[in-house]
TILOMI-123392 format. One record per atom (N, C-alpha, C): x, y, z; residue in one letter. Coordinates in steps of 0.1 Angstrom, whole numbers, plus 2048, in hexadecimal, padded with zeros to 3 digits. Last residue first. Layout:
BEGIN
[atom [X; Y; Z]; A];
...
***
This chain:
BEGIN
[atom [73C; 776; 7C8]; P];
[atom [732; 76D; 7BD]; P];
[atom [72E; 772; 7B7]; P];
[atom [756; 789; 7CB]; F];
[atom [74B; 788; 7CF]; F];
[atom [744; 781; 7C7]; F];
[atom [77D; 77B; 7C9]; P];
[atom [76F; 785; 7C2]; P];
[atom [760; 782; 7CA]; P];
[atom [78C; 780; 7E9]; R];
[atom [787; 777; 7DF]; R];
[atom [77B; 780; 7D7]; R];
[atom [7AA; 794; 7E9]; P];
[atom [79F; 78E; 7EE]; P];
[atom [796; 787; 7E2]; P];
[atom [7CA; 781; 7ED]; P];
[atom [7C3; 78C; 7E6]; P];
[atom [7B5; 789; 7E9]; P];
[atom [7DE; 77F; 809]; S];
[atom [7DB; 77A; 7FF]; S];
[atom [7CE; 782; 7F9]; S];
[atom [7EA; 790; 820]; T];
[atom [7EE; 790; 813]; T];
[atom [7EB; 78B; 809]; T];
[atom [7DC; 79C; 83B]; I];
[atom [7DA; 793; 834]; I];
[atom [7E0; 798; 826]; I];
[atom [7F1; 7A1; 858]; V];
[atom [7EF; 7AA; 84C]; V];
[atom [7ED; 79A; 845]; V];
[atom [802; 79A; 871]; S];
[atom [7F3; 794; 86E]; S];
[atom [7ED; 79B; 862]; S];
[atom [81B; 7A1; 86E]; V];
[atom [818; 796; 86A]; V];
[atom [80C; 792; 869]; V];
[atom [81A; 7BE; 87D]; L];
[atom [81A; 7BA; 86C]; L];
[atom [817; 7AC; 869]; L];
[atom [816; 7B6; 895]; I];
[atom [80C; 7B9; 88D]; I];
[atom [80B; 7BB; 87C]; I];
[atom [830; 7B2; 8A2]; L];
[atom [829; 7A7; 89A]; L];
[atom [81B; 7AB; 895]; L];
[atom [849; 7C5; 898]; D];
[atom [83E; 7C5; 89C]; D];
[atom [837; 7BD; 898]; D];
[atom [86B; 7C6; 89D]; V];
[atom [864; 7BD; 89A]; V];
[atom [855; 7C0; 8A0]; V];
[atom [887; 7CC; 8A2]; D];
[atom [87A; 7DB; 8A7]; D];
[atom [86E; 7CF; 89E]; D];
[atom [89F; 7C9; 89A]; D];
[atom [89A; 7C4; 8AA]; D];
[atom [88B; 7CC; 8AF]; D];
[atom [8A9; 7D1; 881]; R];
[atom [8AA; 7DC; 88D]; R];
[atom [8A7; 7D8; 89D]; R];
[atom [8A4; 7BC; 877]; V];
[atom [8B0; 7BF; 878]; V];
[atom [8B1; 7C8; 883]; V];
[atom [887; 7BA; 879]; A];
[atom [891; 7B1; 881]; A];
[atom [8A0; 7B6; 883]; A];
[atom [882; 7CD; 866]; A];
[atom [87E; 7D0; 877]; A];
[atom [884; 7C7; 87D]; A];
[atom [888; 7C3; 851]; E];
[atom [891; 7D0; 855]; E];
[atom [88B; 7D2; 864]; E];
[atom [876; 7AC; 852]; A];
[atom [886; 7A7; 84F]; A];
[atom [88E; 7B7; 853]; A];
[atom [85D; 7BC; 84D]; I];
[atom [85F; 7B5; 855]; I];
[atom [871; 7AF; 859]; I];
[atom [864; 7C9; 833]; V];
[atom [85F; 7CF; 840]; V];
[atom [863; 7C9; 84C]; V];
[atom [867; 7AF; 824]; A];
[atom [86F; 7BA; 824]; A];
[atom [871; 7C4; 833]; A];
[atom [84C; 7A5; 826]; D];
[atom [858; 79C; 82A]; D];
[atom [864; 7A6; 82D]; D];
[atom [83D; 7B6; 81C]; M];
[atom [838; 7B5; 82A]; M];
[atom [849; 7AF; 82F]; M];
[atom [848; 7B8; 7FF]; L];
[atom [846; 7C7; 80A]; L];
[atom [848; 7C1; 814]; L];
[atom [83C; 7A0; 7FB]; A];
[atom [84D; 7A2; 7F8]; A];
[atom [84D; 7AC; 7FD]; A];
[atom [81F; 7A1; 7FC]; Q];
[atom [82B; 797; 806]; Q];
[atom [835; 799; 805]; Q];
[atom [81C; 7B4; 7E8]; F];
[atom [818; 7B7; 7F0]; F];
[atom [823; 7B0; 7FD]; F];
[atom [824; 7A5; 7D2]; V];
[atom [82E; 7AD; 7D0]; V];
[atom [829; 7B4; 7E2]; V];
[atom [813; 78D; 7C8]; E];
[atom [81D; 78E; 7D4]; E];
[atom [828; 796; 7D6]; E];
[atom [802; 796; 7B7]; D];
[atom [80F; 796; 7B0]; D];
[atom [819; 78F; 7BA]; D];
[atom [7EC; 794; 7C8]; R];
[atom [7E9; 78D; 7BF]; R];
[atom [7F6; 78A; 7B8]; R];
[atom [7F5; 7B2; 7D9]; A];
[atom [7F0; 7A3; 7DE]; A];
[atom [7F0; 798; 7D3]; A];
[atom [7F5; 7C5; 7C4]; W];
[atom [802; 7C0; 7CD]; W];
[atom [7FE; 7B2; 7D2]; W];
[atom [7DB; 7C4; 7BD]; M];
[atom [7E2; 7BE; 7B3]; M];
[atom [7F0; 7BE; 7B9]; M];
[atom [7D1; 7CD; 7D5]; R];
[atom [7CA; 7C0; 7CD]; R];
[atom [7D5; 7BB; 7C3]; R];
[atom [7DA; 7E7; 7D9]; F];
[atom [7DC; 7D8; 7E4]; F];
[atom [7D9; 7CB; 7DB]; F];
[atom [7D1; 7F0; 7C3]; R];
[atom [7DC; 7F1; 7C4]; R];
[atom [7E2; 7E6; 7CD]; R];
[atom [7B5; 7F6; 7C8]; D];
[atom [7BA; 7EB; 7BE]; D];
[atom [7C7; 7E8; 7C0]; D];
[atom [7B9; 804; 7E1]; Y];
[atom [7B5; 7F7; 7E3]; Y];
[atom [7B8; 7EF; 7D3]; Y];
[atom [7BF; 819; 7D7]; I];
[atom [7CB; 812; 7E1]; I];
[atom [7C4; 804; 7E0]; I];
[atom [7AC; 820; 7C8]; T];
[atom [7B6; 81F; 7BF]; T];
[atom [7C3; 818; 7C7]; T];
[atom [798; 824; 7DA]; S];
[atom [797; 817; 7CB]; S];
[atom [7A0; 815; 7C8]; S];
[atom [7A0; 839; 7E7]; W];
[atom [79E; 82D; 7ED]; W];
[atom [79F; 820; 7E4]; W];
[atom [7B3; 850; 7DA]; S];
[atom [7A9; 84B; 7D9]; S];
[atom [7A9; 83B; 7E0]; S];
[atom [7CE; 85B; 7F4]; G];
[atom [7C8; 85B; 7E7]; G];
[atom [7BA; 855; 7E9]; G];
[atom [7D7; 862; 80D]; Y];
[atom [7DB; 858; 806]; Y];
[atom [7D8; 857; 7F8]; Y];
[atom [7C3; 874; 813]; S];
[atom [7D2; 87A; 814]; S];
[atom [7D7; 872; 80C]; S];
[atom [7AD; 869; 81A]; E];
[atom [7AC; 86E; 80D]; E];
[atom [7BB; 872; 809]; E];
[atom [7AF; 84B; 82F]; P];
[atom [7AF; 85A; 82E]; P];
[atom [7B0; 85D; 81F]; P];
[atom [798; 831; 827]; V];
[atom [7A3; 834; 829]; V];
[atom [7A7; 842; 827]; V];
[atom [77D; 827; 827]; D];
[atom [782; 830; 832]; D];
[atom [791; 836; 834]; D];
[atom [77A; 816; 815]; R];
[atom [774; 821; 813]; R];
[atom [779; 82D; 81B]; R];
[atom [787; 800; 822]; W];
[atom [78D; 803; 817]; W];
[atom [785; 812; 814]; W];
[atom [77F; 801; 846]; P];
[atom [77A; 7FC; 836]; P];
[atom [787; 801; 82E]; P];
[atom [799; 7FB; 85D]; S];
[atom [78D; 801; 859]; S];
[atom [78B; 7FE; 84B]; S];
[atom [7AC; 7EC; 871]; G];
[atom [7A6; 7E5; 86C]; G];
[atom [799; 7EE; 864]; G];
[atom [7C6; 7FC; 871]; T];
[atom [7B8; 807; 877]; T];
[atom [7AC; 7F7; 879]; T];
[atom [7D8; 7F0; 863]; R];
[atom [7DC; 7F6; 872]; R];
[atom [7CE; 7F8; 879]; R];
[atom [7D1; 7EE; 84B]; F];
[atom [7CE; 7E0; 84E]; F];
[atom [7D2; 7E4; 85F]; F];
[atom [7D0; 809; 843]; R];
[atom [7C1; 800; 842]; R];
[atom [7C0; 7F7; 84A]; R];
[atom [7E8; 80F; 845]; W];
[atom [7E1; 815; 84E]; W];
[atom [7D4; 80C; 84E]; W];
[atom [7F4; 802; 834]; M];
[atom [7F6; 7FC; 840]; M];
[atom [7EF; 803; 844]; M];
[atom [7E7; 80D; 81C]; V];
[atom [7E5; 7FD; 81D]; V];
[atom [7E8; 7FA; 82C]; V];
[atom [7F4; 823; 81B]; A];
[atom [7E8; 825; 81D]; A];
[atom [7E3; 815; 822]; A];
[atom [810; 81E; 819]; N];
[atom [80F; 824; 825]; N];
[atom [7FA; 824; 826]; N];
[atom [80D; 811; 7FD]; F];
[atom [80E; 80C; 806]; F];
[atom [80B; 80F; 814]; F];
[atom [807; 82F; 7F3]; Y];
[atom [800; 824; 7ED]; Y];
[atom [801; 818; 7FA]; Y];
[atom [820; 83C; 7F9]; S];
[atom [811; 840; 802]; S];
[atom [806; 835; 7FB]; S];
[atom [830; 82F; 7E8]; C];
[atom [831; 82E; 7F5]; C];
[atom [827; 833; 7FC]; C];
[atom [826; 834; 7CE]; L];
[atom [822; 822; 7D3]; L];
[atom [826; 827; 7E1]; L];
[atom [816; 84B; 7BE]; D];
[atom [81E; 848; 7CD]; D];
[atom [81F; 83E; 7D3]; D];
[atom [815; 845; 79A]; P];
[atom [816; 845; 7AA]; P];
[atom [81D; 845; 7B4]; P];
[atom [81D; 85D; 786]; I];
[atom [825; 852; 78B]; I];
[atom [81D; 854; 799]; I];
[atom [807; 86A; 76D]; P];
[atom [80C; 869; 776]; P];
[atom [812; 85D; 77E]; P];
[atom [806; 857; 74C]; G];
[atom [7FF; 85F; 756]; G];
[atom [80B; 863; 760]; G];
[atom [817; 845; 73C]; F];
[atom [808; 842; 73B]; F];
[atom [800; 84C; 745]; F];
[atom [82F; 84C; 741]; A];
[atom [82A; 849; 731]; A];
[atom [81D; 84C; 72D]; A];
[atom [82D; 865; 75B]; G];
[atom [834; 85A; 752]; G];
[atom [82F; 856; 746]; G];
[atom [836; 87F; 76C]; A];
[atom [82C; 87C; 763]; A];
[atom [836; 871; 75C]; A];
[atom [832; 885; 78E]; A];
[atom [83A; 885; 783]; A];
[atom [834; 87D; 777]; A];
[atom [81C; 8A0; 79E]; P];
[atom [820; 890; 79D]; P];
[atom [82A; 88F; 791]; P];
[atom [81D; 8BF; 7A9]; A];
[atom [81A; 8B5; 79D]; A];
[atom [821; 8AA; 79F]; A];
[atom [82D; 8D0; 7BE]; A];
[atom [81E; 8C9; 7C0]; A];
[atom [81D; 8BC; 7B7]; A];
[atom [841; 8DA; 7B2]; R];
[atom [842; 8CD; 7BA]; R];
[atom [83D; 8C8; 7BF]; R];
[atom [845; 8E8; 797]; D];
[atom [83B; 8E5; 79E]; D];
[atom [83D; 8D8; 7A5]; D];
[atom [860; 8FD; 78B]; V];
[atom [85B; 8EC; 78D]; V];
[atom [851; 8ED; 798]; V];
[atom [85F; 91C; 77C]; G];
[atom [863; 913; 786]; G];
[atom [85C; 904; 784]; G];
[atom [869; 92E; 762]; M];
[atom [85F; 926; 767]; M];
[atom [867; 91F; 76E]; M];
***
């Protein structure tokens, strides 16, 4: 009986999310300026990606990720100022 490599790893509460894919999806969305609903399905559900971004922004995880990406780019002397333009504050709820 072989291991199905396509199946996501299972955690205590279900499949372990592919956080790298979520981060790439968020970066795709900001890079293109597209609405959340237009995030390609290959990244997963747009609403899951949006919810993950909101959680990361609220908990300042996204800011830490961006700081790390920018710092690594600086070490490589490859800073792209487009990264600085990403808004990291959580969106305000609708009234």
